PQR file with spaces between the fields and no chain letter, atoms N, CA, C, O and H, PARSE charges and radii, in Angstrom:
ATOM       1  N    MET     1      -0.128    7.204    3.228 -0.4000 1.5000
ATOM       2  CA   MET     1      -0.396    7.330    1.806 -0.0000 2.0000
ATOM       3  C    MET     1       0.850    7.841    1.093  0.5500 1.7000
ATOM       4  O    MET     1       1.806    8.284    1.730 -0.5500 1.4000
ATOM       5  N    GLY     2       0.829    7.775   -0.191 -0.4000 1.5000
ATOM       6  CA   GLY     2       1.965    8.252   -0.947 -0.0000 2.0000
ATOM       7  C    GLY     2       2.587    7.147   -1.766  0.5500 1.7000
ATOM       8  O    GLY     2       2.026    6.060   -1.908 -0.5500 1.4000
ATOM       9  H    GLY     2       0.052    7.415   -0.709  0.4000 1.0000
ATOM      10  N    ASN     3       3.742    7.439   -2.296 -0.4000 1.5000
ATOM      11  CA   ASN     3       4.410    6.491   -3.174 -0.0000 2.0000
ATOM      12  C    ASN     3       5.063    5.364   -2.394  0.5500 1.7000
ATOM      13  O    ASN     3       5.560    5.558   -1.285 -0.5500 1.4000
ATOM      14  H    ASN     3       4.198    8.321   -2.180  0.4000 1.0000
ATOM      15  N    VAL     4       5.052    4.192   -2.992 -0.4000 1.5000
ATOM      16  CA   VAL     4       5.737    3.029   -2.434 -0.0000 2.0000
ATOM      17  C    VAL     4       7.233    3.283   -2.546  0.5500 1.7000
ATOM      18  O    VAL     4       7.724    3.656   -3.611 -0.5500 1.4000
ATOM      19  H    VAL     4       4.648    4.035   -3.893  0.4000 1.0000
ATOM      20  N    LYS     5       7.965    3.079   -1.437 -0.4000 1.5000
ATOM      21  CA   LYS     5       9.384    3.414   -1.430 -0.0000 2.0000
ATOM      22  C    LYS     5      10.303    2.235   -1.150  0.5500 1.7000
ATOM      23  O    LYS     5      11.478    2.285   -1.512 -0.5500 1.4000
ATOM      24  H    LYS     5       7.566    2.776   -0.571  0.4000 1.0000
ATOM      25  N    ALA     6       9.799    1.157   -0.507 -0.4000 1.5000
ATOM      26  CA   ALA     6      10.703    0.077   -0.112 -0.0000 2.0000
ATOM      27  C    ALA     6      10.005   -1.278   -0.078  0.5500 1.7000
ATOM      28  O    ALA     6       8.814   -1.378    0.217 -0.5500 1.4000
ATOM      29  H    ALA     6       8.844    1.116   -0.212  0.4000 1.0000
ATOM      30  N    VAL     7      10.779   -2.319   -0.388 -0.4000 1.5000
ATOM      31  CA   VAL     7      10.292   -3.689   -0.258 -0.0000 2.0000
ATOM      32  C    VAL     7       9.987   -3.939    1.214  0.5500 1.7000
ATOM      33  O    VAL     7      10.739   -3.507    2.089 -0.5500 1.4000
ATOM      34  H    VAL     7      11.746   -2.238   -0.627  0.4000 1.0000
ATOM      35  N    GLY     8       8.898   -4.628    1.487 -0.4000 1.5000
ATOM      36  CA   GLY     8       8.518   -4.959    2.860 -0.0000 2.0000
ATOM      37  C    GLY     8       7.497   -4.029    3.469  0.5500 1.7000
ATOM      38  O    GLY     8       6.939   -4.339    4.521 -0.5500 1.4000
ATOM      39  H    GLY     8       8.287   -4.978    0.776  0.4000 1.0000
ATOM      40  N    GLU     9       7.232   -2.890    2.838 -0.4000 1.5000
ATOM      41  CA   GLU     9       6.182   -2.009    3.341 -0.0000 2.0000
ATOM      42  C    GLU     9       4.851   -2.755    3.265  0.5500 1.7000
ATOM      43  O    GLU     9       4.637   -3.569    2.367 -0.5500 1.4000
ATOM      44  H    GLU     9       7.686   -2.638    1.983  0.4000 1.0000
ATOM      45  N    VAL    10       3.961   -2.471    4.215 -0.4000 1.5000
ATOM      46  CA   VAL    10       2.654   -3.123    4.261 -0.0000 2.0000
ATOM      47  C    VAL    10       1.580   -2.038    4.230  0.5500 1.7000
ATOM      48  O    VAL    10       1.641   -1.055    4.969 -0.5500 1.4000
ATOM      49  H    VAL    10       4.135   -1.810    4.945  0.4000 1.0000
ATOM      50  N    TYR    11       0.596   -2.245    3.357 -0.4000 1.5000
ATOM      51  CA   TYR    11      -0.493   -1.294    3.178 -0.0000 2.0000
ATOM      52  C    TYR    11      -1.825   -1.989    3.422  0.5500 1.7000
ATOM      53  O    TYR    11      -1.979   -3.175    3.133 -0.5500 1.4000
ATOM      54  H    TYR    11       0.546   -3.044    2.757  0.4000 1.0000
ATOM      55  N    LYS    12      -2.799   -1.231    3.964 -0.4000 1.5000
ATOM      56  CA   LYS    12      -4.132   -1.786    4.242 -0.0000 2.0000
ATOM      57  C    LYS    12      -5.196   -0.861    3.674  0.5500 1.7000
ATOM      58  O    LYS    12      -5.082    0.362    3.756 -0.5500 1.4000
ATOM      59  H    LYS    12      -2.673   -0.267    4.199  0.4000 1.0000
ATOM      60  N    CYS    13      -6.234   -1.460    3.096 -0.4000 1.5000
ATOM      61  CA   CYS    13      -7.379   -0.707    2.579 -0.0000 2.0000
ATOM      62  C    CYS    13      -8.318   -0.384    3.742  0.5500 1.7000
ATOM      63  O    CYS    13      -8.729   -1.277    4.483 -0.5500 1.4000
ATOM      64  H    CYS    13      -6.327   -2.453    3.029  0.4000 1.0000
ATOM      65  N    SER    14      -8.650    0.890    3.893 -0.4000 1.5000
ATOM      66  CA   SER    14      -9.544    1.300    4.976 -0.0000 2.0000
ATOM      67  C    SER    14     -11.001    0.958    4.684  0.5500 1.7000
ATOM      68  O    SER    14     -11.843    1.055    5.577 -0.5500 1.4000
ATOM      69  H    SER    14      -8.316    1.615    3.290  0.4000 1.0000
ATOM      70  N    VAL    15     -11.318    0.555    3.438 -0.4000 1.5000
ATOM      71  CA   VAL    15     -12.687    0.226    3.066 -0.0000 2.0000
ATOM      72  C    VAL    15     -12.973   -1.260    3.250  0.5500 1.7000
ATOM      73  O    VAL    15     -13.898   -1.628    3.973 -0.5500 1.4000
ATOM      74  H    VAL    15     -10.634    0.476    2.713  0.4000 1.0000
ATOM      75  N    CYS    16     -12.172   -2.130    2.590 -0.4000 1.5000
ATOM      76  CA   CYS    16     -12.471   -3.566    2.612 -0.0000 2.0000
ATOM      77  C    CYS    16     -11.528   -4.387    3.491  0.5500 1.7000
ATOM      78  O    CYS    16     -11.810   -5.547    3.791 -0.5500 1.4000
ATOM      79  H    CYS    16     -11.420   -1.831    2.003  0.4000 1.0000
ATOM      80  N    GLY    17     -10.410   -3.788    3.905 -0.4000 1.5000
ATOM      81  CA   GLY    17      -9.486   -4.500    4.794 -0.0000 2.0000
ATOM      82  C    GLY    17      -8.395   -5.299    4.094  0.5500 1.7000
ATOM      83  O    GLY    17      -7.609   -5.966    4.767 -0.5500 1.4000
ATOM      84  H    GLY    17     -10.180   -2.845    3.662  0.4000 1.0000
ATOM      85  N    ASN    18      -8.319   -5.253    2.757 -0.4000 1.5000
ATOM      86  CA   ASN    18      -7.232   -5.938    2.054 -0.0000 2.0000
ATOM      87  C    ASN    18      -5.889   -5.449    2.570  0.5500 1.7000
ATOM      88  O    ASN    18      -5.715   -4.261    2.841 -0.5500 1.4000
ATOM      89  H    ASN    18      -8.958   -4.711    2.210  0.4000 1.0000
ATOM      90  N    VAL    19      -4.930   -6.376    2.707 -0.4000 1.5000
ATOM      91  CA   VAL    19      -3.583   -6.037    3.148 -0.0000 2.0000
ATOM      92  C    VAL    19      -2.602   -6.477    2.067  0.5500 1.7000
ATOM      93  O    VAL    19      -2.706   -7.585    1.541 -0.5500 1.4000
ATOM      94  H    VAL    19      -5.071   -7.341    2.487  0.4000 1.0000
ATOM      95  N    VAL    20      -1.641   -5.596    1.733 -0.4000 1.5000
ATOM      96  CA   VAL    20      -0.668   -5.851    0.679 -0.0000 2.0000
ATOM      97  C    VAL    20       0.735   -5.601    1.230  0.5500 1.7000
ATOM      98  O    VAL    20       0.982   -4.586    1.882 -0.5500 1.4000
ATOM      99  H    VAL    20      -1.557   -4.696    2.160  0.4000 1.0000
ATOM     100  N    GLU    21       1.662   -6.545    0.960 -0.4000 1.5000
ATOM     101  CA   GLU    21       3.074   -6.340    1.289 -0.0000 2.0000
ATOM     102  C    GLU    21       3.835   -6.131   -0.018  0.5500 1.7000
ATOM     103  O    GLU    21       3.674   -6.907   -0.960 -0.5500 1.4000
ATOM     104  H    GLU    21       1.461   -7.369    0.431  0.4000 1.0000
ATOM     105  N    VAL    22       4.656   -5.095   -0.077 -0.4000 1.5000
ATOM     106  CA   VAL    22       5.408   -4.764   -1.286 -0.0000 2.0000
ATOM     107  C    VAL    22       6.520   -5.788   -1.490  0.5500 1.7000
ATOM     108  O    VAL    22       7.330   -6.029   -0.595 -0.5500 1.4000
ATOM     109  H    VAL    22       4.786   -4.466    0.689  0.4000 1.0000
ATOM     110  N    GLN    23       6.547   -6.392   -2.691 -0.4000 1.5000
ATOM     111  CA   GLN    23       7.570   -7.357   -3.062 -0.0000 2.0000
ATOM     112  C    GLN    23       8.577   -6.747   -4.028  0.5500 1.7000
ATOM     113  O    GLN    23       9.737   -7.158   -4.061 -0.5500 1.4000
ATOM     114  H    GLN    23       5.889   -6.196   -3.418  0.4000 1.0000
ATOM     115  N    GLU    24       8.137   -5.762   -4.818 -0.4000 1.5000
ATOM     116  CA   GLU    24       9.006   -5.080   -5.779 -0.0000 2.0000
ATOM     117  C    GLU    24       8.539   -3.642   -5.889  0.5500 1.7000
ATOM     118  O    GLU    24       7.353   -3.386   -6.093 -0.5500 1.4000
ATOM     119  H    GLU    24       7.195   -5.427   -4.791  0.4000 1.0000
ATOM     120  N    VAL    25       9.457   -2.706   -5.755 -0.4000 1.5000
ATOM     121  CA   VAL    25       9.112   -1.286   -5.792 -0.0000 2.0000
ATOM     122  C    VAL    25       8.981   -0.816   -7.228  0.5500 1.7000
ATOM     123  O    VAL    25       9.884   -1.001   -8.044 -0.5500 1.4000
ATOM     124  H    VAL    25      10.421   -2.914   -5.589  0.4000 1.0000
ATOM     125  N    GLY    26       7.842   -0.204   -7.524 -0.4000 1.5000
ATOM     126  CA   GLY    26       7.607    0.347   -8.850 -0.0000 2.0000
ATOM     127  C    GLY    26       7.451    1.857   -8.805  0.5500 1.7000
ATOM     128  O    GLY    26       7.446    2.517   -9.844 -0.5500 1.4000
ATOM     129  H    GLY    26       7.109   -0.054   -6.861  0.4000 1.0000
ATOM     130  N    GLY    27       7.324    2.409   -7.593 -0.4000 1.5000
ATOM     131  CA   GLY    27       7.243    3.855   -7.438 -0.0000 2.0000
ATOM     132  C    GLY    27       5.856    4.437   -7.506  0.5500 1.7000
ATOM     133  O    GLY    27       5.694    5.649   -7.365 -0.5500 1.4000
ATOM     134  H    GLY    27       7.328    1.873   -6.748  0.4000 1.0000
ATOM     135  N    GLY    28       4.843    3.610   -7.718 -0.4000 1.5000
ATOM     136  CA   GLY    28       3.475    4.111   -7.810 -0.0000 2.0000
ATOM     137  C    GLY    28       2.793    4.187   -6.465  0.5500 1.7000
ATOM     138  O    GLY    28       3.416    3.994   -5.421 -0.5500 1.4000
ATOM     139  H    GLY    28       4.974    2.625   -7.832  0.4000 1.0000
ATOM     140  N    GLU    29       1.506    4.470   -6.504 -0.4000 1.5000
ATOM     141  CA   GLU    29       0.687    4.532   -5.305 -0.0000 2.0000
ATOM     142  C    GLU    29      -0.280    3.354   -5.319  0.5500 1.7000
ATOM     143  O    GLU    29      -0.881    3.054   -6.350 -0.5500 1.4000
ATOM     144  H    GLU    29       1.000    4.626   -7.352  0.4000 1.0000
ATOM     145  N    LEU    30      -0.430    2.682   -4.171 -0.4000 1.5000
ATOM     146  CA   LEU    30      -1.363    1.560   -4.083 -0.0000 2.0000
ATOM     147  C    LEU    30      -2.762    2.088   -3.809  0.5500 1.7000
ATOM     148  O    LEU    30      -2.974    2.888   -2.899 -0.5500 1.4000
ATOM     149  H    LEU    30       0.058    2.925   -3.333  0.4000 1.0000
ATOM     150  N    VAL    31      -3.722    1.621   -4.621 -0.4000 1.5000
ATOM     151  CA   VAL    31      -5.111    2.064   -4.513 -0.0000 2.0000
ATOM     152  C    VAL    31      -6.011    0.844   -4.447  0.5500 1.7000
ATOM     153  O    VAL    31      -5.805   -0.113   -5.194 -0.5500 1.4000
ATOM     154  H    VAL    31      -3.549    0.971   -5.361  0.4000 1.0000
ATOM     155  N    CYS    32      -7.003    0.857   -3.569 -0.4000 1.5000
ATOM     156  CA   CYS    32      -7.988   -0.214   -3.446 -0.0000 2.0000
ATOM     157  C    CYS    32      -9.338    0.435   -3.155  0.5500 1.7000
ATOM     158  O    CYS    32      -9.411    1.428   -2.431 -0.5500 1.4000
ATOM     159  H    CYS    32      -7.170    1.634   -2.962  0.4000 1.0000
ATOM     160  N    CYS    33     -10.388   -0.116   -3.709 -0.4000 1.5000
ATOM     161  CA   CYS    33     -11.747    0.414   -3.521 -0.0000 2.0000
ATOM     162  C    CYS    33     -11.825    1.901   -3.884  0.5500 1.7000
ATOM     163  O    CYS    33     -12.639    2.638   -3.327 -0.5500 1.4000
ATOM     164  H    CYS    33     -10.329   -0.923   -4.297  0.4000 1.0000
ATOM     165  N    GLY    34     -10.971    2.336   -4.824 -0.4000 1.5000
ATOM     166  CA   GLY    34     -11.008    3.706   -5.291 -0.0000 2.0000
ATOM     167  C    GLY    34     -10.316    4.707   -4.386  0.5500 1.7000
ATOM     168  O    GLY    34     -10.387    5.910   -4.638 -0.5500 1.4000
ATOM     169  H    GLY    34     -10.311    1.737   -5.277  0.4000 1.0000
ATOM     170  N    LYS    35      -9.637    4.234   -3.322 -0.4000 1.5000
ATOM     171  CA   LYS    35      -8.966    5.129   -2.380 -0.0000 2.0000
ATOM     172  C    LYS    35      -7.520    4.679   -2.187  0.5500 1.7000
ATOM     173  O    LYS    35      -7.230    3.485   -2.269 -0.5500 1.4000
ATOM     174  H    LYS    35      -9.580    3.257   -3.117  0.4000 1.0000
ATOM     175  N    PRO    36      -6.607    5.625   -1.929 -0.5600 1.5000
ATOM     176  CA   PRO    36      -5.223    5.247   -1.621  0.2800 2.0000
ATOM     177  C    PRO    36      -5.179    4.387   -0.362  0.5500 1.7000
ATOM     178  O    PRO    36      -5.900    4.639    0.603 -0.5500 1.4000
ATOM     179  N    MET    37      -4.318    3.362   -0.388 -0.4000 1.5000
ATOM     180  CA   MET    37      -4.180    2.480    0.771 -0.0000 2.0000
ATOM     181  C    MET    37      -3.318    3.151    1.837  0.5500 1.7000
ATOM     182  O    MET    37      -2.457    3.970    1.518 -0.5500 1.4000
ATOM     183  H    MET    37      -3.732    3.157   -1.172  0.4000 1.0000
ATOM     184  N    ASP    38      -3.552    2.802    3.105 -0.4000 1.5000
ATOM     185  CA   ASP    38      -2.813    3.356    4.241 -0.0000 2.0000
ATOM     186  C    ASP    38      -1.614    2.483    4.559  0.5500 1.7000
ATOM     187  O    ASP    38      -1.749    1.266    4.683 -0.5500 1.4000
ATOM     188  H    ASP    38      -4.252    2.137    3.364  0.4000 1.0000
ATOM     189  N    LYS    39      -0.427    3.096    4.696 -0.4000 1.5000
ATOM     190  CA   LYS    39       0.775    2.345    5.072 -0.0000 2.0000
ATOM     191  C    LYS    39       0.682    2.029    6.561  0.5500 1.7000
ATOM     192  O    LYS    39       0.507    2.929    7.383 -0.5500 1.4000
ATOM     193  H    LYS    39      -0.317    4.084    4.595  0.4000 1.0000
ATOM     194  N    ILE    40       0.800    0.730    6.910 -0.4000 1.5000
ATOM     195  CA   ILE    40       0.716    0.329    8.310 -0.0000 2.0000
ATOM     196  C    ILE    40       2.027   -0.226    8.844  0.5500 1.7000
ATOM     197  O    ILE    40       2.168   -0.420   10.051 -0.5500 1.4000
ATOM     198  H    ILE    40       0.942   -0.001    6.242  0.4000 1.0000
ATOM     199  N    LYS    41       3.010   -0.490    7.943 -0.4000 1.5000
ATOM     200  CA   LYS    41       4.309   -1.011    8.376 -0.0000 2.0000
ATOM     201  C    LYS    41       5.346   -0.670    7.317  0.5500 1.7000
ATOM     202  O    LYS    41       5.079   -0.717    6.116 -0.5500 1.4000
ATOM     203  H    LYS    41       2.895   -0.333    6.963  0.4000 1.0000
ATOM     204  N    GLY    42       6.539   -0.325    7.798 -0.4000 1.5000
ATOM     205  CA   GLY    42       7.644   -0.082    6.877 -0.0000 2.0000
ATOM     206  C    GLY    42       8.067    1.290    6.885  0.5500 1.7000
ATOM     207  O    GLY    42       8.992    1.656    6.160 -0.5500 1.4000
ATOM     208  H    GLY    42       6.756   -0.287    8.774  0.4000 1.0000
């Protein structure tokens, strides 16, 4: 969890299973289903 820091990081939602790969860093936190997403790569 935490702020997005680099292109290529991969995040997964622990609730629904959505997976997101960062294409452009904006410095925010990725949230899905009302919860912060878990960083799984990067």
